[in-house]
MARPA-294539 format. One record per residue: residue in one letter; x, y, z of N, C-alpha, C in turn. Coordinates in steps of 0.05 Angstrom, whole numbers, padded with zeros to 5 digits, always signed. Each point is the difference from the previous one (the first is absolute). Layout:
AXYZXYZXYZ ...
This chain:
M+00330-00502-00571+00005+00007+00027-00001+00030+00004 Q+00011+00015-00019-00001+00029+00002-00029+00011-00001 K-00017-00013-00016-00028+00009-00002-00013-00005+00027 L+00006-00022+00014-00011-00006+00026+00008+00021+00020 F+00025+00007+00000+00011+00021+00018-00014+00027-00005 I-00002+00007-00025-00013+00026-00007-00029+00000+00008 G-00014-00022-00004-00028-00003+00008-00003+00002+00030 A+00017-00014+00015-00001+00001+00029+00006+00028+00010 A+00019+00014-00012+00007+00028+00008-00024+00018-00005 A-00013-00003-00023-00023+00017-00007-00023-00005+00019 L-00005-00025+00007-00021-00006+00019+00006+00011+00027 S+00025-00003+00009+00008+00011+00026-00004+00030+00001 L+00008+00014-00021-00003+00029-00002-00030+00008+00001 A-00016-00015-00015-00029+00007-00001-00013-00004+00028 L+00008-00022+00014-00011-00005+00026+00010+00021+00020 G+00025+00008-00002+00011+00020+00017-00014+00027-00003 I-00007+00007-00024-00014+00025-00005-00028-00002+00011 A-00013-00023-00003-00027-00003+00010-00001+00002+00030 V+00020-00011+00014+00002+00001+00029+00006+00028+00009 A+00018+00014-00014+00009+00026+00008-00022+00022-00004 Q-00018-00005-00018-00021+00020-00007-00027-00012+00005 P-00009-00002+00025-00027-00011+00005-00021+00017-00012 A-00020-00013-00011-00022+00015-00013-00018+00013+00021 A-00008+00024-00006-00019+00014+00017-00028-00013-00004 T-00013-00007+00021-00027-00011-00001-00017+00016+00019 P-00026+00000-00004-00017+00015+00019+00005-00010+00028 G+00004+00018+00019+00005-00008+00027+00029-00007+00006 N+00017+00000-00021+00028-00007+00004+00017+00018-00018 P+00002+00026+00007+00015+00018-00017+00030-00006+00001 S+00013+00002-00024+00028-00005-00001+00015+00026+00003 L+00024-00001+00010+00017+00023+00004+00026-00003-00015 S+00010+00021-00012+00026-00001-00012+00022-00001+00021 L+00024-00007-00008+00022-00001+00020+00005+00028+00011 D-00003+00020-00016+00004+00028+00009-00021+00007+00021 Q-00026-00007-00006-00021+00006+00020+00005-00015+00026 Q+00008-00025-00002+00005-00016+00024+00022+00013+00017 G+00021+00008-00013+00022+00012+00015-00008+00026+00014 K-00014+00017-00015-00009+00026+00012-00020-00004+00022 I-00019-00018-00004-00021-00005+00020+00013-00012+00025 S+00019-00019-00004+00014-00012+00022+00015+00021+00017 E+00012+00019-00014+00015+00021+00013-00019+00018+00016 I-00023+00007-00011-00019+00017+00014-00010-00014+00025 V-00007-00025-00003-00010-00016+00023+00021-00003+00021 T+00025-00006-00008+00022-00004+00019+00005+00026+00016 N-00001+00022-00014+00004+00026+00014-00022+00006+00020 Q-00024-00009-00005-00022+00005+00018-00003-00022+00022 T+00014-00021-00003-00002-00023+00019+00027-00007+00011 P+00011+00015+00018+00027-00006+00010+00001-00026+00017 Q-00023-00008+00011+00000-00024+00016-00019-00021-00012 P+00010-00016-00019-00017-00021-00012-00007-00022+00020 L-00020-00015-00006-00008-00023+00017+00021-00021-00001 T+00002-00016+00020+00018-00023+00001-00016-00024+00011 G+00010-00023-00005-00012-00025+00012-00028-00005-00007 I-00008+00005-00025-00027-00007-00008-00003-00030-00003 N-00025-00009+00002-00005-00029-00001-00016-00008-00025 F+00005+00014-00022-00012-00007-00026+00020+00006-00022 S-00005-00011-00023+00019+00003-00022-00005+00027-00014 L+00021+00014-00005-00002+00026-00014+00005-00006-00030 A-00022-00007-00014+00002-00008-00028-00026+00008-00014 P+00001+00005-00026-00024+00007-00015-00021-00022+00003 G-00025+00009+00004-00023-00018+00003-00006-00007+00029 V+00018+00004+00018-00005-00006+00028-00018+00022+00012 V-00019-00008+00017-00017+00019+00014+00012+00007+00026 V+00003+00026+00005+00012+00010+00025-00021-00003+00022 P+00007-00013+00023-00019-00004+00022-00012+00027+00009 A-00024-00002+00010-00015+00024+00009+00013+00014+00023 N+00016-00014+00016+00013+00013+00023+00025+00015-00007 V+00008+00000-00025+00023+00015-00009-00009+00026-00013 A+00010+00022+00011-00008+00027-00010+00012+00006-00027 L-00016+00009-00018+00009+00009-00027+00002+00030+00001 Q+00019+00011-00016+00003+00029-00003-00009+00008-00028 R-00014+00022-00001-00009+00010-00026+00024+00009-00016 L+00001-00006-00026+00022+00009-00017+00001+00031+00000 P+00023+00012+00003+00002+00029+00000-00010+00011-00027 A-00010+00024+00000-00010+00013-00024+00022+00002-00021 E+00025+00004+00008+00022+00002-00019+00003-00026-00015 A-00004-00023+00014+00002-00026-00014-00023-00004-00019 E-00024+00009+00008-00023-00002-00018+00003+00017-00025 R+00014+00023+00003+00005+00016-00024+00019-00014-00019 L+00019-00014+00011+00020-00015-00017-00014-00024-00014 A-00019-00012+00014-00013-00023-00011-00030+00003+00005 P-00014+00015-00017-00029+00005+00005-00017-00025+00002 Q+00009-00022-00011-00015-00025+00002-00001-00011+00028 L+00017+00011+00018+00000-00009+00028-00016+00019+00019 E-00015+00018-00011-00016+00018+00016-00018-00016+00018 G+00001+00006+00026-00017-00014+00020+00013-00025+00011 Y+00023-00007-00009+00014-00024+00010+00015+00006+00025 S+00009-00021+00014+00015+00002+00025+00027-00013-00004 Y+00016+00002+00021+00026-00014+00000+00006-00010+00028 L+00020-00017+00000+00009-00013+00024+00031-00001-00002 A+00014+00011+00019+00029-00001+00000+00009-00021+00021 V+00014-00021-00010+00009-00021+00018+00029-00005-00005 E+00016+00004+00021+00029-00003-00001+00011+00015-00024 E+00010-00014-00020+00012+00013-00023-00017-00001-00025 L-00027-00004+00004-00018-00002-00022-00024+00019+00003 V-00012+00007-00023-00024+00016-00001-00020-00016-00016 A-00024-00003+00010-00022-00014-00014-00021+00020-00007 I-00010+00000-00025-00023+00016-00008-00024-00018+00004 V-00020+00011+00014-00023-00016+00008-00026+00012-00009 D-00018-00016-00011-00027+00009-00006-00014+00005+00026 T-00008+00025+00005-00012+00007+00025-00025-00015+00007 N-00017-00006-00019-00025-00013+00005+00003-00030+00005 S+00014-00014-00017+00003-00029+00003+00024-00007+00018 R+00018+00019+00006+00024-00004+00016+00020-00020-00014 K-00004-00003-00026+00017-00019-00015+00025+00015-00009 I+00024-00012+00003+00025+00012-00009+00001-00002-00030 L+00005+00023-00012+00002+00002-00030+00029-00003-00009 S+00018+00013+00014+00029-00002-00008+00017+00005+00024 V+00024-00011-00001+00020+00003+00021+00026+00011-00013 M+00012+00019+00013+00025+00012-00010+00019+00005+00023 Q+00025+00003-00007+00021+00006+00020-00004+00029+00010 R+00004+00004+00027+00000+00027+00011+00025+00014-00010 M-00003+00025-00010+00023+00015-00010+00002+00027+00013 R+00024+00009+00003+00006+00027+00010+00016+00014-00021 R-00004+00026-00002+00016+00016-00018+00029+00001+00010 Q+00018-00005-00017+00029+00000+00008+00009+00029+00000 E+00009+00009+00022+00011+00028+00003+00030-00001-00005 N+00010+00021-00014+00028+00002-00004+00013+00011+00025 S+00019-00015+00010+00014+00010+00025+00029+00006-00007 K+00007+00025+00005+00027+00009-00006+00014+00008+00025 
């Protein structure tokens, strides 16, 4: 019984690591958690009014409709993640989607983040 539990725990851990660290593939660059946080913060600061009420799913692999305007990723974000040079983004409610500018396909979705200021 103990061997079964250990085996199940090891499998669970291995699957968790595989899900948490998606492999970078051509056309689908992966971002570290640090890169995601910083890029989200940059985009959030440049996009005070995100879109609301969209009629498509904001998820990797979804193609953004042609009638939805994409914004070019800021140069600062491209410096943090050079693999995203030439990509666009879409800010929707509390989410940021990184979008392939040519295919309009969503590559990744992350939470919109703001830098926490110390208030005394």
